[in-house]
C-alpha positions, 0 to 999 in steps of 0.5 A, spaced: 978 902 173 976 905 180 969 908 181 966 912 186 958 911 187 954 916 191 948 913 193 942 913 198 941 906 202 933 906 200 931 907 193 923 908 195 925 914 200 926 921 197 933 923 196 936 927 202 943 930 201 945 929 208 943 921 207 948 920 201 953 915 202 959 913 197 963 907 196 968 905 191 968 899 186 973 897 181 969 895 174 971 896 167 965 901 166 959 905 169 955 900 166 958 894 170 958 898 176 951 899 176 950 892 174 954 890 180 950 894 184 943 892 181 941 887 187 942 892 192 936 897 194 940 903 192 938 909 189 944 911 185 945 918 184 952 919 181 957 914 178 964 918 178 971 915 175 977 916 179 983 917 176 990 921 176 990 926 182 983 925 184 984 917 185 991 919 189 987 924 193 981 919 195 986 913 196 989 917 202 983 918 205 981 913 211 974 912 208 977 909 202 975 902 202 974 898 195 968 894 195 969 886 193 963 884 189 
């Protein structure tokens, strides 16, 4: 399954919407996504499962790059 992760790069700073970034990651569950990213200093805001038409839409975006962790 492919997940889209919304995050802030620095976990100790106050989250600002304009600084929110996203990445795409393949994992079996949301728990596995968080486990894979725990060594990074990210403030994870939201983990969203992509499937169906929404996945197709995201894959068509030039920003769609699947992270290899």
